[in-house]
N, CA, C and O of each residue as an XYZ file, in Angstrom:
900
protein
N     109.152    128.893     95.792
C     108.138    128.770     95.066
C     106.262    127.779     95.479
O     105.066    128.042     95.357
N     107.142    126.602     95.992
C     105.787    126.108     96.694
C     106.511    125.317     97.646
O     107.390    124.528     97.297
N     106.153    125.512     98.892
C     106.175    124.886    100.334
C     104.989    124.465    101.108
O     104.298    125.385    101.546
N     104.701    123.531    101.305
C     103.985    122.748    102.024
C     104.277    121.863    102.826
O     104.985    120.936    102.433
N     103.808    121.901    104.187
C     104.554    121.271    105.500
C     103.174    120.302    105.596
O     102.219    120.703    104.931
N     103.030    119.309    106.214
C     102.263    118.095    106.650
C     100.959    118.486    105.819
O      99.916    118.606    106.461
N     100.940    118.671    104.594
C      99.527    119.144    103.941
C      97.909    118.299    104.007
O      97.241    119.201    103.501
N      97.416    117.755    104.149
C      96.085    117.162    103.535
C      95.631    117.421    103.169
O      95.700    118.633    102.970
N      94.524    116.641    102.565
C      93.665    117.331    101.432
C      92.431    116.130    101.180
O      92.772    114.952    101.074
N      91.164    116.478    101.105
C      90.460    115.435    101.320
C      89.369    116.370    100.056
O      89.676    117.540     99.829
N      88.128    115.742     99.304
C      87.233    115.875     98.912
C      86.247    115.944     99.083
O      85.592    114.991     98.661
N      85.341    117.267     99.917
C      84.037    116.945    100.969
C      84.389    116.584    101.564
O      85.581    116.763    101.816
N      83.453    115.631    102.385
C      83.618    114.727    103.790
C      84.298    113.244    103.501
O      83.899    112.274    104.145
N      85.345    113.109    102.501
C      85.503    111.788    101.947
C      86.576    111.536    102.801
O      86.809    112.242    103.782
N      87.243    110.567    102.481
C      88.947    110.051    103.432
C      89.412    111.349    102.318
O      88.919    112.073    101.454
N      90.893    111.034    103.105
C      92.025    112.215    102.457
C      92.244    111.362    101.555
O      92.172    110.163    101.826
N      92.560    111.809    100.277
C      93.458    111.463     99.117
C      94.791    111.899     99.140
O      95.587    111.593     98.252
N      95.135    112.734    100.297
C      96.319    113.448    100.166
C      96.927    113.604    102.037
O      96.321    114.289    102.861
N      97.865    113.016    102.272
C      98.219    113.110    103.857
C      99.659    113.356    103.993
O     100.527    112.924    103.234
N      99.848    114.155    105.123
C     101.154    114.601    105.527
C     102.017    114.880    104.221
O     103.177    114.479    104.320
N     101.658    115.530    102.932
C     102.425    116.066    102.271
C     103.864    116.854    102.638
O     103.533    117.815    103.333
N     105.092    116.850    102.490
C     106.340    117.496    102.553
C     106.744    118.119    101.612
O     107.236    117.278    100.859
N     106.883    119.473    101.009
C     107.788    119.185     99.885
C     108.290    120.799     99.535
O     107.717    121.652    100.214
N     109.314    121.300     98.531
C     109.892    122.333     98.688
C     110.065    122.432     96.883
O     110.758    121.568     96.346
N     109.700    123.031     96.403
C     109.631    123.160     94.892
C     110.500    124.516     94.781
O     109.762    125.461     94.503
N     112.221    124.983     94.953
C     112.528    125.664     94.505
C     112.556    126.892     93.261
O     112.512    126.393     92.136
N     112.596    127.821     93.275
C     112.184    128.966     91.800
C     113.140    128.291     90.782
O     114.257    127.898     91.118
N     112.681    128.182     89.599
C     113.666    127.693     88.566
C     114.031    126.454     88.452
O     114.844    126.122     87.589
N     113.206    125.132     89.746
C     113.365    123.789     89.847
C     112.725    123.143     88.852
O     112.273    123.727     87.867
N     112.664    122.180     89.006
C     112.171    120.946     87.732
C     111.720    119.813     88.077
O     112.551    119.048     87.586
N     110.748    119.019     88.737
C     109.911    118.450     88.926
C     109.488    117.339     87.893
O     108.829    117.703     86.919
N     109.850    115.880     88.048
C     108.699    114.697     87.626
C     107.778    114.273     88.885
O     108.166    113.865     89.980
N     106.426    114.485     88.426
C     105.978    113.593     89.735
C     105.332    111.977     89.007
O     104.539    111.683     88.112
N     106.019    111.381     89.782
C     105.570    109.403     89.462
C     104.659    108.693     90.578
O     104.676    109.112     91.736
N     104.055    107.867     90.286
C     103.079    107.065     91.097
C     102.097    106.175     90.083
O     101.833    106.392     88.900
N     101.771    105.391     90.719
C     100.539    104.229     90.166
C      99.476    104.765     89.474
O     100.258    105.689     89.249
N      98.530    105.072     88.954
C      96.914    105.225     89.078
C      96.309    105.450     90.573
O      96.589    104.650     91.465
N      95.583    106.419     90.775
C      95.100    106.901     92.507
C      96.091    107.102     93.414
O      95.992    107.274     94.629
N      97.146    107.064     92.659
C      98.131    107.624     93.642
C      97.661    109.428     94.514
O      97.680    109.648     95.725
N      97.451    109.997     93.880
C      97.166    111.039     93.761
C      97.907    112.381     93.334
O      97.933    113.505     93.836
N      98.501    111.817     92.206
C      99.405    112.760     91.415
C      98.905    113.770     90.871
O      99.721    114.617     90.508
N      97.118    114.113     90.565
C      96.624    114.525     90.071
C      95.973    116.002     91.033
O      95.804    117.184     90.733
N      95.733    115.147     92.351
C      95.204    115.949     93.560
C      96.314    116.732     93.945
O      96.259    117.915     94.280
N      97.387    115.982     93.880
C      98.287    116.686     94.332
C      98.543    118.345     93.448
O      98.404    119.460     93.950
N      98.939    118.016     92.052
C      98.666    119.217     91.211
C      97.448    120.286     91.030
O      97.641    121.462     90.720
N      96.314    119.776     91.241
C      95.845    120.791     91.629
C      95.832    121.297     92.636
O      95.285    122.399     92.645
N      96.319    120.859     93.763
C      96.759    121.969     94.554
C      97.841    123.051     94.062
O      97.346    124.132     93.744
N      98.713    122.980     93.989
C      99.443    123.393     93.604
C      99.825    124.298     92.699
O     100.859    124.964     92.659
N      98.394    124.252     91.571
C      97.651    125.066     90.488
C      96.777    125.926     91.120
O      96.293    126.767     90.362
N      96.283    126.001     92.731
C      95.105    126.496     93.024
C      94.065    126.241     92.526
O      93.361    127.208     92.232
N      93.578    124.937     92.247
C      92.514    124.719     91.606
C      91.603    124.278     93.241
O      90.432    124.472     93.570
N      92.709    123.659     93.943
C      92.159    123.195     95.629
C      92.342    123.565     96.139
O      93.087    124.466     95.755
N      92.085    123.591     97.635
C      92.554    123.893     98.751
C      93.177    122.999     99.445
O      92.895    121.818     99.243
N      94.042    123.306    100.299
C      94.191    122.585    101.388
C      93.123    122.111    102.269
O      92.207    122.934    102.261
N      92.800    120.784    103.270
C      92.348    120.854    104.091
C      92.611    120.965    105.217
O      91.847    121.411    106.072
N      94.076    120.456    105.446
C      94.849    120.817    106.757
C      96.660    120.871    106.539
O      97.093    120.441    105.469
N      97.818    121.495    107.757
C      98.851    121.865    106.888
C      98.908    122.932    106.499
O      97.873    123.592    106.409
N     100.319    123.534    106.085
C     100.844    124.585    106.053
C     100.757    124.821    104.403
O     100.695    123.644    104.050
N     100.722    125.443    103.419
C     100.641    125.543    102.158
C     101.041    126.628    101.552
O     100.126    127.433    101.726
N     102.256    127.358    100.659
C     102.782    128.547    100.473
C     102.794    128.515     99.169
O     102.648    127.440     98.587
N     102.944    129.523     98.588
C     102.497    129.849     96.901
C     103.608    131.063     96.343
O     103.098    132.160     96.567
N     104.883    131.195     95.729
C     104.734    132.193     96.129
C     105.150    133.062     97.151
O     105.162    134.292     97.185
N     105.422    132.383     97.820
C     105.827    133.364     99.423
C     104.500    133.831     99.787
O     104.429    134.859    100.461
N     103.146    133.061     99.346
C     102.214    133.465     99.734
C     101.294    132.387    101.259
O     100.742    131.464    100.659
N     101.079    132.273    102.364
C     100.183    131.880    102.719
C      98.831    131.327    102.651
O      98.084    131.783    103.516
N      98.198    130.281    101.685
C      97.655    130.370    101.008
C      96.359    130.002    102.245
O      95.309    129.682    101.688
N      96.307    130.000    103.238
C      95.188    130.004    104.042
C      94.906    131.547    104.697
O      94.043    131.787    105.541
N      95.762    132.447    104.154
C      95.189    133.487    104.055
C      95.218    134.276    103.085
O      95.202    135.481    103.334
N      95.252    133.959    102.130
C      94.426    134.448    100.445
C      92.651    134.534    100.809
O      91.870    133.834    101.454
N      92.571    135.526    100.175
C      91.082    135.840     99.796
C      91.067    135.285     98.221
O      92.001    135.161     97.429
N      89.574    134.986     98.067
C      89.378    134.374     96.974
C      89.698    135.678     96.048
O      89.940    135.364     94.883
N      89.741    136.856     96.281
C      90.289    137.951     95.268
C      91.392    137.928     95.116
O      91.732    138.449     94.054
N      92.514    137.383     95.965
C      93.823    137.187     95.775
C      94.534    136.310     94.531
O      95.549    136.504     93.861
N      93.591    135.331     94.543
C      93.526    134.151     93.967
C      94.009    134.621     92.561
O      95.067    134.256     92.048
N      92.892    135.676     91.866
C      93.511    135.549     90.052
C      94.831    135.844     90.129
O      95.605    134.919     89.884
N      95.491    137.406     90.541
C      96.399    137.261     90.225
C      97.625    136.033     90.091
O      98.449    135.888     89.188
N      97.427    135.258     91.275
C      98.571    134.381     91.932
C      98.459    133.365     90.570
O      99.387    132.947     89.879
N      96.690    133.059     90.394
C      96.688    131.829     88.796
C      97.521    132.251     87.789
O      98.419    131.647     87.203
N      97.050    133.509     87.650
C      98.249    134.477     85.959
C      99.720    133.537     85.993
O     100.436    132.936     85.193
N      99.676    133.769     87.146
C     101.642    132.846     86.863
C     101.520    131.563     86.916
O     102.498    130.864     86.652
N     100.976    131.310     87.073
C     100.540    129.714     86.729
C     100.112    128.667     85.482
O      98.903    128.537     85.286
N     101.016    127.939     84.657
C     100.733    127.886     83.445
C      99.735    125.895     83.538
O     100.377    125.278     84.387
N      99.021    125.318     83.198
C      98.136    124.520     83.861
C      98.233    123.765     82.541
O      98.139    124.337     81.455
N      98.422    122.467     82.681
C      98.238    121.465     81.156
C      97.183    120.358     82.099
O      97.947    119.911     82.954
N      96.082    119.859     82.275
C      95.338    118.987     82.809
C      95.292    117.971     81.815
O      95.791    118.121     80.700
N      94.681    116.901     82.204
C      94.426    115.510     81.127
C      93.604    116.005     80.135
O      93.836    115.851     78.936
N      92.685    116.574     80.571
C      91.397    116.469     79.865
C      91.209    118.111     78.983
O      90.407    118.336     78.077
N      92.214    119.095     79.587
C      93.005    120.117     77.893
C      92.225    121.070     78.471
O      92.872    122.010     78.932
N      91.013    121.133     78.598
C      89.857    122.667     78.730
C      89.850    123.026     77.639
O      89.381    124.151     77.808
N      90.040    122.926     76.434
C      90.293    124.143     75.189
C      88.378    124.633     74.944
O      87.353    123.966     75.082
N      88.618    126.098     74.534
C      87.119    126.356     73.975
C      86.694    125.818     72.670
O      87.182    126.130     71.584
N      85.696    124.943     72.887
C      85.658    124.046     71.287
C      85.311    125.425     70.589
O      86.196    125.696     69.778
N      84.396    126.306     70.633
C      84.428    127.495     69.465
C      84.998    128.308     68.836
O      84.624    128.930     67.842
N      86.497    128.362     69.722
C      87.483    128.666     69.286
C      88.879    128.188     68.623
O      89.478    127.158     68.933
N      89.159    128.839     67.951
C      90.381    128.261     66.910
C      91.782    127.516     67.635
O      92.116    128.043     68.696
N      92.305    126.796     67.348
C      93.866    126.981     67.650
C      94.423    127.941     68.338
O      94.664    127.867     69.543
N      94.658    128.886     67.628
C      95.356    130.341     67.948
C      94.488    131.079     68.899
O      95.052    131.453     69.927
N      92.793    131.463     68.718
C      92.102    132.130     69.588
C      92.333    130.936     71.060
O      91.514    131.335     71.888
N      92.914    129.989     71.519
C      92.594    129.364     72.130
C      93.971    129.210     73.352
O      93.907    129.097     74.576
N      95.095    129.261     72.487
C      96.544    129.733     72.373
C      96.961    130.818     73.078
O      97.884    130.919     73.886
N      95.880    131.923     72.530
C      96.312    133.084     72.533
C      94.912    134.110     73.557
O      94.784    135.292     73.876
N      94.468    133.416     73.671
C      93.735    133.163     75.412
C      94.367    134.530     76.958
O      93.950    135.615     77.365
N      95.537    133.587     77.327
C      96.290    133.698     78.431
C      97.091    135.617     78.034
O      97.258    136.711     78.573
N      97.285    135.027     76.993
C      97.656    136.832     76.520
C      96.820    138.000     76.076
O      97.188    139.160     76.261
N      95.748    137.694     75.519
C      94.717    138.187     75.986
C      94.234    138.871     76.948
O      93.957    140.071     76.941
N      94.062    137.658     78.308
C      93.512    138.274     79.377
C      94.681    138.682     79.937
O      94.364    138.811     81.119
N      95.840    138.969     79.843
C      96.898    139.460     80.723
C      96.854    140.904     80.324
O      96.880    141.611     81.331
N      96.772    141.874     78.753
C      96.506    142.796     78.278
C      97.547    142.628     77.316
O      98.312    143.512     77.701
N      98.047    142.158     76.431
C      99.111    141.476     75.535
C      98.283    142.515     74.016
O      97.143    142.260     73.626
N      98.700    143.042     73.720
C      98.433    144.110     72.276
C      98.228    142.525     70.806
O      98.959    141.556     70.597
N      97.391    142.810     70.367
C      97.409    141.775     69.048
C      98.498    141.318     68.507
O      99.029    140.212     68.411
N      98.839    142.863     68.019
C      99.859    142.448     67.095
C     101.008    141.825     68.111
O     101.529    140.796     67.680
N     101.400    142.214     69.175
C     102.324    141.436     69.722
C     102.420    140.561     70.201
O     103.431    140.026     70.657
N     101.083    140.145     70.192
C     101.482    138.705     70.604
C     100.838    137.379     69.307
O     100.592    136.183     69.462
N     100.742    138.263     68.099
C     100.359    137.251     67.005
C     101.676    136.128     66.764
O     101.387    134.931     66.773
N     103.165    136.555     66.542
C     103.996    136.559     66.517
C     104.026    135.305     67.693
O     103.903    134.197     67.171
N     104.123    135.292     68.708
C     104.537    134.289     69.853
C     103.709    133.371     69.660
O     104.030    132.194     69.497
N     102.206    133.937     69.655
C     101.021    132.656     68.932
C     101.539    131.949     68.095
O     101.588    130.875     68.694
N     102.268    131.665     66.436
C     102.239    131.703     65.940
C     103.600    130.543     66.080
O     103.867    129.504     65.476
N     104.151    131.169     66.991
C     105.723    130.451     67.183
C     105.502    129.182     67.666
O     105.924    128.133     67.180
N     104.784    129.335     68.700
C     104.663    128.422     69.592
C     104.144    127.128     68.979
O     104.746    126.054     68.988
N     102.594    127.443     68.286
C     102.220    126.348     67.909
C     102.991    125.520     67.072
O     102.916    124.291     67.039
N     104.173    126.650     65.999
C     105.236    126.088     65.325
C     105.535    125.118     65.619
O     105.447    124.068     64.983
N     106.142    125.398     67.133
C     107.369    124.188     67.780
C     106.470    123.443     68.228
O     106.960    122.326     68.398
N     105.254    123.471     68.551
C     104.483    121.881     68.603
C     104.222    121.021     67.648
O     103.735    119.923     67.918
N     104.544    121.441     66.239
C     104.028    121.576     65.126
C     102.255    121.353     64.428
O     101.701    120.506     63.728
N     101.968    122.268     64.905
C     100.708    122.252     64.331
C     100.616    123.885     63.541
O      99.666    124.662     63.642
N     101.871    124.105     62.768
C     101.630    125.536     62.351
C     101.070    125.781     61.151
O     101.164    126.813     60.487
N     100.301    124.483     60.819
C      98.843    124.331     60.027
C      97.865    123.824     60.373
O      97.392    122.898     59.715
N      97.347    124.222     61.363
C      96.653    124.092     62.578
C      95.972    125.568     63.022
O      95.009    125.496     63.786
N      96.221    126.315     62.778
C      95.835    127.899     63.625
C      94.783    127.937     64.066
O      94.403    128.100     65.225
N      94.060    127.730     62.809
C      92.232    127.937     62.009
C      91.585    126.976     62.673
O      90.446    127.118     63.116
N      92.627    125.414     62.837
C      91.326    124.733     63.482
C      90.497    124.865     64.527
O      90.771    125.636     65.446
N      89.021    123.887     64.505
C      88.592    124.065     65.803
C      89.212    123.144     66.664
O      89.963    122.351     66.096
N      89.019    122.956     68.788
C      89.365    121.628     68.843
C      88.619    120.707     68.488
O      89.287    119.673     68.483
N      87.045    120.419     68.028
C      86.294    119.133     67.946
C      86.995    118.303     66.825
O      86.819    117.102     66.617
N      87.948    119.277     66.033
C      88.340    118.847     64.486
C      89.811    118.104     64.460
O      90.520    117.787     63.505
N      90.013    117.933     66.040
C      91.244    117.777     65.762
C      91.346    116.359     66.783
O      90.566    116.034     67.678
N      92.569    115.661     66.319
C      92.728    114.634     67.275
C      93.086    114.778     68.776
O      93.581    115.775     69.301
N      92.819    113.854     69.252
C      93.723    113.972     71.281
C      95.111    114.390     70.958
O      95.209    115.617     70.918
N      95.790    113.996     70.809
C      97.215    114.414     70.598
C      97.058    116.078     70.536
O      97.079    116.988     71.365
N      96.929    115.992     69.433
C      96.795    117.613     68.624
C      96.238    118.686     69.356
O      96.694    119.805     69.596
N      94.857    117.987     69.762
C      94.155    118.993     71.524
C      95.328    118.965     72.783
O      95.480    119.852     73.624
N      95.837    118.135     72.708
C      96.956    118.048     73.770
C      98.475    118.927     73.577
O      99.327    119.243     74.408
N      98.395    119.119     72.323
C      99.819    120.280     72.176
C      99.152    121.429     72.175
O      99.581    122.353     72.867
N      97.862    121.606     71.324
C      97.117    122.827     71.692
C      97.174    123.470     73.423
O      97.526    124.569     73.852
N      96.790    122.545     73.944
C      96.616    123.018     75.530
C      98.338    122.873     76.204
O      98.401    123.024     77.424
N      99.717    122.589     75.447
C     100.471    122.883     76.060
C     100.929    123.560     75.760
O     101.815    123.936     76.528
N     100.775    124.392     74.334
C     100.828    126.092     73.919
C     100.351    126.906     74.629
O     101.211    127.692     75.027
N      99.341    127.116     75.006
C      98.585    128.052     75.053
C      98.895    127.925     77.268
O      98.400    128.731     78.056
N      99.764    126.757     77.662
C     100.133    126.580     79.136
C     101.354    127.757     78.744
O     101.252    128.929     79.105
N     102.103    127.416     78.229
C     103.430    128.066     78.190
C     104.087    129.228     77.838
O     105.137    129.751     78.213
N     102.707    129.692     76.536
C     102.848    131.054     75.690
C     103.201    131.921     76.123
O     104.137    132.557     75.639
N     102.367    132.369     77.548
C     102.929    133.661     78.525
C     103.874    133.032     79.263
O     103.450    133.086     80.417
N     104.820    132.517     79.255
C     106.216    132.414     80.238
C     105.850    132.280     81.217
O     106.457    133.080     81.929
N     104.938    131.528     81.978
C     104.499    131.436     83.164
C     105.764    131.589     84.367
O     106.916    131.284     84.059
N     105.476    132.014     85.552
C     106.433    131.680     86.605
C     106.402    130.076     87.206
O     107.398    129.711     87.831
N     105.407    129.235     87.046
C     105.227    127.821     87.399
C     104.607    127.608     86.289
O     104.043    128.458     85.602
N     104.738    125.898     85.982
C     103.919    125.590     85.116
C     103.708    124.031     85.482
O     104.689    123.288     85.459
N     102.672    123.628     85.756
C     101.875    122.024     86.386
C     101.306    121.237     85.135
O     100.173    121.238     84.655
N     101.912    120.882     84.938
C     101.409    119.505     83.772
C     101.104    117.975     84.189
O     101.843    117.211     84.811
N      99.848    117.745     83.691
C      99.557    116.538     84.546
C      99.518    115.311     83.103
O      98.464    115.225     82.472
N     100.818    114.371     82.668
C     100.543    113.498     81.918
C     101.042    114.447     80.423
O     100.727    113.913     79.359
N     101.581    115.422     80.364
C     101.167    116.319     79.137
C     101.899    115.466     77.437
O     101.643    115.755     76.268
N     102.843    114.382     78.011
C     102.779    113.725     76.726
C     102.364    112.147     76.274
O     102.893    111.264     75.599
N     100.660    112.367     77.312
C     100.191    110.742     77.592
C      99.651    111.060     75.823
O      98.906    110.235     75.293
N      99.996    111.994     75.238
C      98.856    111.132     73.566
C      99.792    112.224     72.658
O      99.510    113.237     72.019
N     100.616    111.744     72.838
C     101.552    111.887     71.321
C     102.392    110.931     71.250
O     102.468    110.143     72.193
N     103.358    110.761     69.914
C     104.186    109.489     70.010
C     105.175    110.620     70.894
O     105.102    111.790     71.269
N     106.354    109.208     70.980
C     107.689    109.378     71.589
C     108.694    110.220     70.972
O     109.621    110.687     71.634
N     108.508    110.498     69.362
C     109.199    111.785     69.048
C     108.413    113.110     69.649
O     108.866    114.140     70.146
N     107.353    112.770     69.459
C     106.625    114.117     69.536
C     106.986    114.541     71.544
O     107.388    115.576     72.077
N     106.630    113.293     72.076
C     106.762    113.930     73.381
C     108.237    114.160     73.960
O     108.374    114.602     75.100
N     109.673    113.760     72.907
C     110.612    113.924     73.575
C     110.705    115.959     73.226
O     111.172    116.848     73.939
N     110.045    116.028     71.865
C     110.215    116.894     71.026
C     110.033    118.425     72.250
O     110.759    119.411     72.377
N     108.373    117.908     73.185
C     107.481    118.727     73.953
C     108.587    119.142     75.551
O     108.660    120.168     76.227
N     109.292    117.807     75.655
C     109.829    117.721     76.625
C     111.208    118.975     76.618
O     111.473    119.833     77.459
N     111.600    118.781     75.864
C     112.378    119.379     75.182
C     111.854    121.367     75.043
O     112.737    122.222     74.983
N     110.931    121.596     75.028
C     110.117    123.089     75.238
C     110.223    122.913     76.577
O     110.919    123.805     77.061
N     109.732    121.956     77.565
C     109.917    122.466     78.769
C     111.123    122.698     79.709
O     111.181    123.259     80.803
N     112.146    122.049     78.892
C     113.527    122.634     79.419
C     113.731    123.835     79.029
O     113.879    124.649     79.940
N     113.779    124.155     78.155
C     113.805    125.569     77.394
C     113.309    126.774     78.180
O     113.778    127.909     78.254
N     111.767    125.990     78.996
C     111.337    127.266     79.137
C     111.605    127.206     80.569
O     111.390    128.154     81.323
N     112.115    125.989     80.964
C     113.197    126.153     82.110
C     114.316    127.219     82.597
O     114.369    128.126     83.427
N     115.009    126.749     81.836
C     116.114    127.445     81.386
C     115.429    129.251     81.514
O     116.014    130.007     82.289
N     114.461    129.674     80.876
C     114.481    131.322     81.120
C     113.759    131.588     82.645
O     113.387    132.755     82.769
N     113.540    130.867     83.623
C     113.234    130.557     84.734
C     112.100    130.080     85.313
O     111.922    130.451     86.474
N     111.262    129.345     84.821
C     110.008    128.654     84.971
C     110.549    127.651     85.762
O     111.502    126.923     85.484
N     109.693    127.670     87.034
C     109.333    126.337     88.095
C     108.510    125.464     86.895
O     107.775    125.978     86.052
N     108.875    123.715     87.050
C     108.026    122.885     86.418
C     107.981    121.884     87.355
O     108.850    121.799     88.222
N     106.791    120.888     87.253
C     106.091    120.211     87.935
C     105.944    119.214     86.934
O     104.748    119.353     86.679
N     106.315    118.378     86.256
C     105.195    117.535     85.822
C     104.990    115.864     85.623
O     105.869    115.107     85.212
N     103.750    115.512     85.976
C     102.992    114.408     86.364
C     103.548    113.342     84.730
O     103.499    113.921     83.645
N     104.003    111.917     84.787
C     103.966    111.259     84.360
C     104.329    109.840     84.241
O     105.339    109.641     84.915
N     103.891    108.710     83.624
C     103.711    107.337     83.825
C     105.169    106.824     83.023
O     105.848    105.845     83.333
N     105.481    108.011     81.656
C     106.792    107.396     80.650
C     108.000    107.483     81.558
O     108.653    108.525     81.615
N     108.379    106.177     82.424
C     109.421    106.441     82.950
C     110.719    107.053     82.064
O     111.471    108.028     82.081
N     110.416    105.503     81.067
C     111.332    106.181     79.571
C     111.772    107.158     79.098
O     112.877    107.230     78.561
N     110.517    108.585     79.295
C     110.997    109.506     78.509
C     111.967    110.062     80.129
O     113.060    110.628     80.145
N     111.417    109.803     80.906
C     111.803    110.657     82.192
C     113.156    110.290     82.662
O     113.734    110.812     83.615
N     113.719    109.111     81.721
C     115.509    108.991     82.567
C     115.831    109.384     81.782
O     117.041    109.441     81.998
N     115.589    109.955     80.435
C     116.376    110.945     79.504
C     116.651    112.244     80.177
O     117.236    113.058     79.463
N     116.448    112.512     81.032
C     116.620    113.764     81.640
C     116.628    113.979     83.384
O     115.613    113.926     84.078
N     117.627    114.159     83.750
C     118.595    113.910     85.114
C     118.178    115.314     86.279
O     118.863    116.220     86.752
N     116.258    114.808     86.463
C     115.757    116.147     87.428
C     114.911    114.772     88.535
O     114.620    113.576     88.530
N     114.812    116.304     89.570
C     113.861    115.323     90.545
C     113.090    114.761     90.620
O     112.508    114.766     89.535
N     112.682    114.257     91.208
C     111.672    113.144     91.219
C     110.800    113.205     92.716
O     111.104    112.942     93.880
N     109.989    113.526     92.274
C     108.752    112.884     93.671
C     107.622    112.141     93.561
O     106.828    112.340     92.642
N     107.416    111.110     94.588
C     107.452    109.876     94.253
C     106.058    109.525     95.395
O     106.242    109.382     96.603
N     104.291    109.401     94.541
C     103.287    109.207     95.356
C     103.011    107.802     95.476
O     103.311    106.978     94.613
N     102.427    107.539     96.577
C     102.393    105.872     96.543
C     100.593    106.481     97.776
O     100.566    107.267     98.723
N      99.647    105.823     97.255
C      98.496    106.209     98.161
C      98.496    107.504     98.899
O      98.342    107.749    100.096
N      98.735    108.349     97.752
C      98.176    109.638     98.814
C      99.486    110.019     99.678
O      99.558    111.157    100.142
N     100.333    109.261     99.861
C     101.254    110.091    100.422
C     103.035    110.172     99.739
O     103.496    109.431     98.871
N     103.460    110.836    100.163
C     104.501    111.408     99.004
C     106.208    110.155     99.531
O     106.768    109.994    100.616
N     106.367    109.800     98.713
C     107.910    108.361     99.077
C     108.616    108.790     99.085
O     109.336    108.721    100.081
N     109.018    109.664     97.861
C     110.670    109.742     97.482
C     110.676    111.053     97.031
O     110.157    111.395     95.968
N     111.316    111.892     97.893
C     111.333    113.522     97.388
C     112.812    113.701     97.217
O     113.536    112.936     97.854
N     113.115    114.203     96.788
C     114.410    114.900     95.715
C     115.290    113.850     95.553
O     116.400    114.164     95.982
N     115.236    112.516     95.022
C     115.355    111.362     94.128
C     116.343    112.242     92.939
O     116.632    113.438     92.996
N     116.634    111.524     92.166
C     117.038    112.059     90.628
C     117.231    110.414     89.965
O     117.556    109.306     90.391
N     116.806    111.040     88.645
C     116.936    109.755     88.058
C     118.109    110.110     87.043
O     118.236    111.227     86.543
N     118.819    109.203     86.834
C     120.474    109.046     85.873
C     119.339    108.878     84.143
O     118.381    108.200     83.771
N     120.105    109.810     83.654
C     119.779    109.617     82.051
C     120.777    108.271     81.851
O     121.941    108.077     82.202
N     119.183    106.886     80.674
C     120.296    106.535     80.323
C     120.127    105.790     78.797
O     121.116    105.342     78.216
């Protein structure tokens, strides 16, 4: 699904923020990404989500060598990816329902078919009573849940999530992680960045750990505690 070999990344002419990253995410796998603030977690997720390009090394996604992928080729690849970034990126003038429905509409799903899917996923994240609410009227935690619902509604082949439980309480965090588990059982590959070690330890999953732009521990696992 994802393969990096000795990948480096820099923004503009600045220093490398990621150095010699080598990793492999198999189809259907589930990984946590950990590390202190400034370690490069968001940059690594942006590479995997095709929001940035590596400055060196070999990177492939869905079997495609990214050094050979044209700008026109990126759109169909990106449609296979669900993304939850920390700034949510909701469209403020659209309702929660319409924000979540957006990926399905872009994919050409009929309105009659998408309606039940969108309602179901918003109910799952605890927002069944906020279908018509616009993002500025929602709390940070509610906006985060809308962003998660939008990322998973189309059942992407790959889900990239940056601190997806950072603005919700422990009970909702656990509920959202169970949603990710269900998505994983359906075949979606997941990589979830988190600072919540206590939450992550409840799941026996692979852990990728970044320190100062370098991958320090791959293919480790946390035992549930």
